C-alpha positions in Angstrom: 124.5 88.9 154.5 125.2 90.7 151.3 124.2 94.3 151.1 121.1 95.1 149.0 122.1 96.9 145.8 121.2 100.6 145.5 120.0 102.3 142.3 119.8 106.1 141.7 116.9 107.9 140.0 117.7 111.4 138.8 114.5 113.5 138.6 111.4 113.2 140.8 108.6 114.0 138.4 106.1 111.3 137.4 108.6 109.1 135.6 111.2 109.3 138.4 108.7 108.8 141.2 107.2 105.7 139.4 110.7 104.3 138.6 111.8 104.7 142.3 108.7 102.9 143.5 109.1 100.1 141.0 112.8 99.6 141.9 112.1 99.6 145.6 109.2 97.1 145.2 111.6 95.0 143.1 114.1 94.7 146.0 116.6 97.5 145.5 117.4 100.4 147.7 116.7 103.6 145.9 118.3 107.1 146.0 115.9 109.5 144.5 117.5 112.9 143.5 116.0 116.1 142.3 117.6 119.5 141.6 114.5 121.3 142.9 113.7 121.6 146.6 110.5 119.6 146.2 109.2 116.4 144.5 106.7 116.2 141.7 108.5 117.9 138.7 106.4 120.1 136.4 103.1 118.2 137.0 103.2 119.2 140.7 101.8 122.6 139.5 98.9 121.0 137.7 95.5 120.6 139.3 92.5 118.2 138.9 90.5 119.0 135.7 87.4 117.0 136.9 83.9 118.5 136.4 81.1 116.2 137.6 83.3 113.2 136.7 87.0 112.3 136.4 88.8 113.9 133.5 91.6 111.3 133.5 94.2 114.2 133.6 96.4 112.1 135.9 97.2 115.2 138.1 96.2 113.2 141.2 98.6 110.5 140.3 101.7 112.6 141.0 100.5 113.5 144.5 99.8 109.9 145.3 103.3 108.9 144.0 104.9 111.6 146.2 103.1 110.2 149.3 104.1 106.7 148.4 107.8 107.6 147.9 108.0 109.6 151.1 106.7 106.6 153.2 108.6 103.8 151.4 111.3 102.4 153.7 113.6 101.5 150.8 113.7 105.0 149.2 115.9 107.9 150.3 114.9 111.3 148.9 117.5 114.0 148.3 116.3 117.4 147.0 118.4 120.3 145.8 120.8 117.6 144.6 123.4 118.1 141.8 125.1 115.1 140.2 128.7 115.9 139.4 130.3 112.7 138.3 129.9 108.9 137.7 133.1 107.0 138.3 134.4 103.4 138.7 134.3 100.2 136.7 131.0 98.9 135.1 130.2 96.7 138.1 131.4 99.2 140.8 129.9 102.6 139.8 130.0 105.5 142.2 127.7 108.4 141.8 128.9 111.8 143.0 126.2 114.1 144.4 128.0 117.2 145.5 130.5 116.1 148.2 128.6 112.8 148.7 129.6 109.5 146.9 127.2 106.6 146.6 127.9 103.2 145.1 125.1 102.4 142.6 124.1 99.4 140.5 122.4 101.5 137.9 121.0 105.0 137.2 117.7 106.1 135.7 117.6 109.6 134.2 114.1 111.1 134.4 114.8 114.9 134.3 111.7 115.8 132.3 111.3 118.8 130.1 111.3 122.6 130.1 108.6 125.0 128.9 109.2 126.7 125.6 110.8 130.1 125.8 107.9 131.9 124.1 109.0 135.4 125.0 112.1 135.1 122.8 111.0 132.4 120.3 107.6 134.1 119.5 107.8 137.7 120.7 104.9 138.5 118.4 102.6 136.7 120.8 103.1 139.4 123.4 103.9 137.2 126.4 105.3 139.5 129.2 104.7 142.5 126.9 101.0 142.8 126.3 98.7 143.1 129.3 96.2 140.2 129.5 98.6 137.7 127.7 99.8 134.8 129.9 100.3 131.0 129.7 97.7 128.3 130.2 99.6 127.2 133.3 99.4 130.7 134.8 95.6 130.6 134.0 95.3 127.2 135.7 97.0 128.5 138.9 94.5 131.3 139.1 91.7 128.9 138.5 92.9 126.5 141.2 93.3 129.3 143.8 89.9 130.7 143.0 91.2 134.1 142.0 90.0 133.6 138.4 86.4 133.3 139.6 86.8 136.4 141.8 87.3 138.6 138.8 86.6 136.5 135.7 87.4 137.8 132.2 84.3 138.1 129.9 86.2 136.7 126.9 89.2 134.3 127.0 91.2 132.9 124.1 93.5 129.8 124.1 96.3 129.8 121.6 97.8 126.4 120.8 101.3 125.4 119.6 103.2 128.3 121.3 106.7 127.1 120.8 106.1 123.9 118.9 105.1 122.7 115.4 107.1 125.7 114.2 110.0 125.1 111.8 110.8 128.9 111.8 112.1 128.5 115.4 113.6 125.0 114.9 110.8 123.2 116.8 109.0 121.3 114.0 107.5 118.7 116.3 104.2 118.3 118.2 104.3 118.6 122.0 101.5 116.1 122.0 99.8 117.0 125.3 98.9 120.7 124.8 95.6 120.2 123.0 94.2 117.8 125.6 95.5 119.9 128.4 93.8 123.1 127.1 90.5 121.4 126.3 90.3 119.8 129.7 91.2 123.1 131.4 88.6 125.0 129.4 86.0 122.4 130.2 86.8 122.7 133.9 86.6 126.5 133.8 83.3 126.4 132.1 82.0 124.0 134.7 82.7 126.4 137.5 82.5 129.8 135.7 80.1 129.3 132.7 79.8 133.0 132.0 83.3 133.2 130.4 83.1 133.1 126.6 86.0 131.0 125.4 87.7 130.5 122.1 90.5 128.1 121.2 92.8 128.7 118.2 94.6 125.6 116.8 96.4 124.1 113.8 95.2 120.6 114.4 93.6 119.1 117.5 96.0 116.4 118.5 94.8 113.7 121.0 97.0 112.3 123.7 95.0 109.2 124.3 91.6 107.5 124.0 88.3 109.4 124.4 89.5 112.4 122.5 86.4 112.6 120.2 84.1 112.9 123.2 86.3 115.6 124.7 86.3 117.6 121.5 82.5 117.2 121.0 81.8 118.4 124.6 84.1 121.4 124.1 82.4 122.3 120.8 79.2 122.8 122.8 80.7 125.2 125.3 83.3 127.2 123.4 84.4 128.2 119.9 87.1 126.0 118.2 88.8 127.9 115.4 91.4 126.6 113.0 94.3 128.9 112.4 96.9 130.2 114.7 97.4 134.0 115.3 100.2 135.7 113.4 100.5 138.1 116.3 98.9 139.3 119.5 99.2 143.0 120.2 97.8 145.6 122.6 94.5 147.3 121.7 95.3 150.8 120.5 94.1 153.2 123.2 93.0 150.3 125.4 94.3 147.5 127.5 93.0 144.4 125.9 95.0 142.0 123.7 94.1 141.8 120.0 94.4 138.4 118.3 95.3 138.7 114.6 94.9 135.6 112.6 94.1 134.0 109.3 91.5 131.2 109.2 93.2 128.2 107.4 89.8 126.9 106.4 88.3 130.1 104.9 91.5 132.2 104.4 89.9 135.2 106.0 92.0 137.6 108.1 90.5 138.7 111.4 91.4 140.8 114.4 89.5 140.2 117.6 89.9 141.7 121.1 89.8 139.4 124.1 90.0 140.2 127.8 92.7 137.5 128.2 94.8 135.3 126.0 96.3 132.0 127.4 99.2 130.5 125.4 99.5 126.7 125.4 103.3 126.6 125.7 105.1 123.7 124.0 107.5 121.3 125.7 111.3 121.7 125.0 114.1 119.5 125.9 115.8 120.3 129.2 119.4 121.4 128.9 122.0 120.2 131.4 125.5 120.1 129.8 127.2 118.9 133.0 124.8 115.9 133.5 124.9 115.1 129.8 128.7 114.9 129.9 128.9 112.9 133.1 126.4 110.3 132.0 127.3 110.2 128.3 123.8 111.2 127.2 123.2 111.4 123.4 120.5 113.8 122.1 118.2 113.8 119.1 117.8 116.7 116.7 115.5 118.5 119.1 117.7 118.0 122.2 115.8 115.2 123.8 117.8 112.3 125.2 117.9 109.1 123.2 120.5 107.0 124.9 123.6 106.8 127.1 127.1 105.5 126.5 127.4 104.5 130.1 126.7 101.0 131.6 123.3 100.7 133.2 122.2 104.3 132.6 118.6 104.3 131.4 116.2 107.0 130.4 112.6 107.5 131.4 109.8 110.0 130.8 109.7 113.4 129.1 113.5 113.7 128.9 113.0 111.3 125.9 110.3 113.4 124.3 107.0 115.0 125.1 104.7 112.7 127.1 101.6 112.9 129.2 101.7 112.3 133.0 100.4 108.8 132.6 102.8 108.0 129.8 105.7 109.3 131.7 104.7 107.3 134.8 104.5 104.1 132.8 107.8 104.9 131.1 109.4 105.2 134.5 108.1 101.8 135.5 109.3 100.3 132.2 112.8 101.7 132.7 112.8 100.4 136.3 111.8 96.9 135.2 114.6 96.9 132.6 117.1 97.9 135.2 115.9 95.2 137.6 116.3 92.7 134.7 119.9 93.9 134.1 120.8 93.9 137.8 119.2 90.4 138.0 117.0 90.9 141.1 113.8 89.5 139.6 112.9 86.0 138.4 110.3 86.2 135.6 108.1 83.2 134.8 105.5 82.4 132.1 103.0 85.0 130.9 99.8 84.2 129.1 99.2 85.9 125.8 95.5 85.8 124.9 95.1 86.6 121.2 97.8 85.5 118.7 100.4 88.2 118.4 104.0 87.2 117.5 105.3 90.7 118.3 103.9 90.6 121.8 105.4 87.2 122.3 108.8 88.3 121.0 108.8 91.3 123.4 107.8 89.1 126.3 110.6 86.7 125.5 113.1 89.5 125.2 112.1 90.8 128.6 112.8 87.5 130.2 109.3 86.0 130.2 108.1 82.7 128.7 105.1 83.6 126.5 102.3 81.0 126.6 99.5 81.2 123.9 96.3 80.8 125.9 92.6 80.6 125.3 91.7 81.8 128.7 92.9 82.3 132.3 91.6 81.3 135.7 92.7 82.0 139.3 93.9 85.2 140.9 97.2 87.2 141.0 99.9 84.9 142.3 98.0 81.8 141.3 96.9 82.2 137.7 96.4 79.3 135.4 96.6 79.7 131.6 94.4 77.3 129.6 96.1 76.2 126.4 95.2 73.6 123.8 97.6 71.1 125.4 97.5 71.8 129.2 96.9 74.1 132.1 100.0 76.2 132.7 100.8 78.3 135.8 101.6 81.9 134.8 102.4 85.1 136.6 99.8 87.0 134.7 98.1 87.5 131.4 97.9 90.0 128.5 94.9 90.3 126.3 96.2 91.4 122.9 93.7 93.3 120.8 95.1 93.1 117.2 93.5 95.4 114.7 93.4 92.5 112.2 91.0 90.7 114.6 88.5 93.5 114.8 85.3 93.8 112.8 85.2 96.8 110.5 82.0 98.8 110.2 80.8 99.2 106.5 82.2 102.1 104.6 80.3 103.9 101.8 80.1 102.1 98.5 83.3 102.4 96.3 85.5 103.1 99.3 88.2 100.6 100.4 89.6 100.1 103.9 92.9 101.7 104.6 93.5 98.7 107.0 93.1 96.0 104.5 96.1 94.6 102.6 94.2 94.7 99.3 93.0 98.3 99.7 96.4 99.5 100.9 98.2 97.6 98.1 96.0 99.0 95.3 96.4 102.5 96.7 100.2 102.2 96.4 100.0 101.6 92.6 96.9 103.6 91.6 97.5 106.9 89.8 95.1 109.2 91.6 94.2 108.3 95.2 92.1 110.0 97.9 92.6 109.0 101.5 89.7 109.9 103.9 90.3 110.1 107.6 88.1 110.6 110.7 84.8 111.0 108.9 83.2 107.6 109.5 85.2 106.5 112.5 86.5 107.9 115.8 89.8 109.8 115.7 92.5 107.2 114.8 96.1 108.0 115.3 97.2 104.8 113.5 95.1 105.7 110.5 97.0 109.0 110.2 100.3 107.2 110.4 99.3 104.8 107.7 97.9 107.6 105.5 101.2 109.5 105.7 103.2 106.4 105.1 101.1 105.5 102.1 101.4 109.0 100.6 105.2 108.8 101.1 105.4 105.5 99.3 103.6 106.9 96.2 106.6 108.2 94.3 105.5 107.6 90.7 105.9 110.5 88.4 102.2 110.5 87.5 100.9 109.6 90.9 98.8 112.2 92.8 97.6 111.9 96.4 95.0 113.8 98.4 94.5 113.4 102.2 91.1 114.7 103.4 90.7 115.0 107.2 89.3 117.0 110.0 92.6 117.2 111.9 96.1 116.0 110.9 97.8 113.9 113.6 101.6 114.5 114.1 101.8 113.6 117.8 104.4 110.9 117.6 108.1 111.2 116.9 108.9 111.8 113.2 105.3 112.4 112.0 105.7 116.2 111.7 108.7 115.7 109.4 106.9 113.0 107.4 103.9 115.3 106.9 106.2 118.0 105.7 107.9 115.5 103.3 104.7 114.3 101.7 103.4 117.9 101.3 106.7 119.0 99.6 106.4 115.9 97.3 103.0 117.0 96.1 100.5 115.4 98.4 97.5 117.8 99.1 96.2 117.7 102.7 92.7 119.2 102.8 91.0 120.0 106.1 87.2 119.6 106.0 84.7 120.1 108.8 82.5 117.3 107.5 82.7 114.2 105.3 82.6 114.7 101.5 80.0 113.2 99.3 81.3 110.0 97.7 80.4 108.3 94.4 82.5 105.9 92.3 85.8 107.7 91.8 84.3 111.2 92.6 84.4 113.2 95.8 82.3 116.4 96.2 82.9 118.8 99.1 82.6 122.5 99.9 85.9 124.2 99.9 85.9 126.3 103.1 88.3 128.8 101.6 86.4 129.4 98.4 82.9 128.7 99.7 82.2 126.7 96.6 81.5 123.0 95.9 84.5 121.2 94.5 84.8 117.9 92.7 87.8 115.7 92.9 88.0 112.7 90.5 90.3 109.9 91.5 91.0 106.3 90.6 90.7 105.0 94.1 89.3 106.1 97.5 90.5 104.5 100.7 89.3 105.4 104.2 89.7 104.4 107.9 86.6 102.5 109.0 85.2 102.3 112.5 86.4 99.2 114.3 84.2 97.0 116.4 84.9 94.1 118.7 84.0 90.6 117.6 81.5 88.6 119.7 84.4 86.4 120.8 86.3 89.3 122.1 83.3 90.6 124.0 82.8 87.2 125.6 86.4 87.1 126.6 86.3 90.5 128.3 83.2 89.6 130.2 84.3 86.1 131.1 87.5 87.5 132.7 85.7 90.2 134.6 87.9 93.0 133.4 85.5 95.9 133.7 85.4 96.2 137.5 81.7 95.3 137.6 79.8 92.1 138.3 80.0 89.6 135.5 77.0 89.7 133.2 76.3 86.0 133.5 73.1 85.1 131.7 73.0 88.4 129.9 74.5 88.5 126.4 77.7 90.5 126.2 77.2 91.1 122.5 74.1 93.2 123.4 76.0 95.2 126.0 77.7 98.5 125.1 81.4 98.0 124.5 82.4 100.6 127.1 80.7 98.5 129.8 82.8 95.5 129.0 86.2 97.2 128.5 88.5 98.1 131.4 87.4 101.4 132.9 89.4 104.5 132.2 91.2 105.2 135.4 94.6 106.9 136.0 95.5 104.3 138.6 95.2 101.5 136.1 97.7 103.1 133.7 98.0 102.3 130.0 97.2 98.6 130.3 95.9 97.6 133.8 92.5 96.3 134.6 90.6 95.8 137.9 91.9 92.3 137.9 95.4 92.4 139.3 97.8 90.7 137.0 95.7 90.8 133.9 96.3 93.5 131.2 94.6 94.6 128.0 96.6 96.2 125.3 96.3 97.1 121.6 93.0 97.8 119.9 90.9 96.5 122.8 92.4 99.1 125.1 92.6 102.1 122.7 91.0 101.6 119.3 92.9 104.5 117.7 96.3 104.0 119.3 99.4 104.9 117.3 102.1 102.2 116.9 104.2 103.9 119.6 101.3 104.1 122.0 100.5 100.4 121.5 104.2 99.6 122.2 104.1 101.8 125.3 101.1 99.8 126.6 102.7 96.5 125.8 105.9 97.5 127.7 103.8 98.8 130.6 102.0 95.5 130.9 105.2 93.5 131.0 106.8 95.9 133.4 103.9 95.5 135.8 104.2 91.8 135.7 107.9 91.9 136.3 107.6 92.6 140.1 104.7 91.9 142.5 102.7 94.8 143.8 103.8 95.9 147.3 101.9 97.6 150.1 99.2 96.9 152.6 96.3 94.5 152.1 92.7 94.2 153.4 92.2 91.6 156.1 89.1 90.0 157.6 88.5 89.5 161.3 86.8 86.0 161.2 85.2 86.7 164.6 83.2 89.5 163.2 82.5 88.1 159.7 78.8 87.4 159.1 79.5 85.7 155.8 77.0 88.0 154.1 79.1 87.8 150.8 79.1 91.5 150.3 82.8 91.6 149.8 82.9 88.6 147.5 80.2 90.2 145.3 81.7 93.7 145.3 85.4 93.1 144.8 86.5 93.7 141.2 89.7 91.8 141.7 88.1 88.4 142.9 90.3 88.6 146.0 87.7 87.6 148.8 86.7 83.9 148.9 84.7 81.9 151.4 86.7 79.4 153.4 85.7 77.0 156.2 87.0 78.1 159.7 87.4 75.0 161.7 87.7 76.9 165.0 84.4 78.6 164.5 82.9 75.7 162.6 81.5 78.0 159.9 82.4 79.6 156.6 84.1 83.0 156.7 85.4 85.4 154.2 89.2 85.3 153.5 91.0 87.9 151.3 93.7 86.4 149.2 96.7 88.7 149.8 98.2 88.0 146.4 95.0 89.2 144.6 94.2 92.2 146.8 95.2 95.6 145.3 94.5 97.6 148.4 91.6 99.6 146.9 89.6 99.6 150.2 86.3 99.0 148.6 85.5 96.0 150.8 86.6 97.9 153.9 84.0 100.6 153.2 81.2 98.2 152.2 81.4 95.6 155.0 78.2 95.9 157.1 79.8 94.1 160.0 83.0 96.2 160.1 84.9 93.0 159.9 87.4 94.1 157.3 90.3 96.5 158.0 93.4 97.6 156.0 96.8 96.4 157.2 98.4 99.8 156.5 95.5 102.0 157.6 93.9 100.7 160.8 90.9 102.5 162.3 93.2 103.7 165.1 95.8 105.2 162.7 93.1 107.0 160.7 91.5 108.4 163.8 94.9 109.5 165.0 95.6 111.3 161.7 92.3 113.0 161.8 93.0 114.3 165.3 96.4 115.6 164.2 94.8 117.4 161.3 92.1 118.9 163.5 94.7 120.1 166.0 96.6 121.8 163.2 
């Protein structure tokens, strides 16, 4: 019997943990290496940001991944490990870890990031020099331990972009995750210690995913959000408090304000490892992040490729693992249903080894799906609902304003002499709208062409956008930040200039804006018909009269960027995240295909037919359509049966069964009781 191939994963943060689990579930033995003496990477130090509800911070995901890795029989973990060489021919590679040599079929590099060296890069911020100045991570550790509540500061300031979006230190890129991190932390602190007066200083508030508008709106009600970063933070003369010195970029006013504490939101820098880079032939971009390898079957995953959130890094690890499995040839990929015409998604599916099937709908459960096409019913491994922006319904814009998303509006804007682009005033924060606005401004190179971009916050949270914004500014585009929408008439914009405090008029030939997007009735019916929201199907109710959020897949860290409560069915594109950037949409697309590449492993719920009362509780409650009623010939009655290929091991039916007839194959009542006894003994 041939030996099962082994793959190595270097780095045990979210990306490395996810990659290791995916590779192991795909049939490979895995050697998981980390230079530290523990697993989890940087996010191991993060805590839950929940208040009275989940904050979708993904901190819990890392702990779950660690537990899964440590108990997986196909994964060997080696901590305090140092890779020193990779030798041998392409099909016989040997990885050297200290004195140990291991044959490997492939390597995934997931070494993560390092925190910005703010002490040396921005000494004027006073870190390690001014009492009361620390990092947001240090603040979180005190919050988690409870010491912050024991002696809380009366006033607390967050300072964003410490070590990023700063061309003076060679870091002219956005770290992407810092704004969301700081706002979630501030909200959690306010929930437990509401007496702390908090202020957050920022350049632009940059979202890391969907739901950012609601987060900002909530934080505006509990703290002060002020545009303009400090020029410096220094110690109060004759006192011990830090003084924040800044200029408001909206009003232009200079202010110096004392705070009891200042928390710096430290940017993400590329990790430096010259030895590993040489051994694995890793190429780096202008900021030091890895962008590829010259070695055979050496892939990259996670924040070593650029700043990512925990959820994004985890999905990136799974995508890299699915690609390595494809190259090693351990998986057989079948047909996948694409619901919603999207040639790009079909091309990507084909490139990844799937056969895309254009489908109207799907039926069945994971492992036994049927795609309904115009010609026939086709067996598929899963399905992807593609939400194309072109298929969405646009909410009306003010008169005389054209849509930035329409071909006619965009085309006219390219040729008009004076154009104003309005963002985020009549629609939720849209990252793709900012991308299109910057691209439009960059394309307007005529000698007499002038461009104005008016927005609340400028988005530069994807690779290359910071440089593009700098380019359009230097070419003459004016980017004006406004707290509220301007008045719009035909060719005339009127607004109050925050710096001057006066009403300004801007005459242009064309006004384009990003409208709010809404689902069509057909899309709503599709979402409801396929039961993708984890709730009971609406049935006779009209989906078009139901709030969209009740029909869309729930926001849940364990569903990732594309998953739904229906195992094997994914939702991507606009239907998943209305404001997604192109790169975010591609990440979700890749995540969906990676999930379908290998079946989910792990325990399953099982029904004891002798105890089953056929009350139908499990059938009604399961969001995955796993339980079904079958006839038991021995007992001459119907009983519940849980289809193993559809069960995702959530445990809902186990907890709800009134007859205690359902148990979990990996967690029996006896094993749970034994674990509780051991914990009590400790």
